[in-house]
C-alpha positions in Angstrom: 59.8 82.0 147.2 57.7 79.0 147.7 55.7 77.7 150.6 58.1 74.7 151.0 61.1 76.9 151.0 59.8 79.1 154.1 58.8 75.9 155.9 62.7 74.9 155.8 63.9 78.4 156.8 61.1 78.6 159.6 61.7 75.2 161.0 58.1 74.5 160.4 56.1 77.1 162.2 52.4 76.8 162.1 50.8 79.4 160.0 48.0 81.9 161.0 44.8 82.4 159.2 43.4 86.3 158.9 40.7 87.6 156.7 42.3 89.8 153.8 45.6 88.4 154.5 45.2 84.9 153.7 47.7 82.3 155.8 50.8 84.0 157.0 54.0 83.5 159.6 56.5 85.5 161.5 59.9 84.8 159.7 63.1 84.7 162.3 63.9 88.6 161.0 60.6 89.7 162.6 59.1 90.4 159.2 55.7 88.0 157.9 55.0 86.2 154.7 51.5 85.6 153.7 50.0 83.0 151.2 46.7 83.8 149.3 45.2 80.3 148.4 41.8 80.5 146.3 39.3 83.3 145.9 39.2 84.3 149.7 42.7 83.9 150.5 41.9 81.4 152.6 40.1 78.8 150.2 42.4 76.2 151.2 45.8 75.8 153.2 49.3 76.5 151.2 50.4 73.7 149.1 54.5 73.4 148.5 54.5 75.4 145.2 52.4 78.0 146.6 53.9 81.7 146.3 54.5 84.1 149.0 52.0 86.6 148.4 53.2 89.5 150.5 55.5 90.3 152.8 54.9 92.7 155.9 56.2 94.1 159.1 54.1 94.7 162.2 54.0 97.0 164.5 
């Protein structure tokens, strides 16, 4: 799943940035997706062809 696809299904929600998680956002289902960019995970904002790094659920 790419960043471009996620933006399409979430109606262009803004990503949040967190250390050790990268850039992430909540999906309509309540799950979260994150994008790891560069070595630190937040080196740059995800590009259209960047792929999802992780899918997770928060309590």
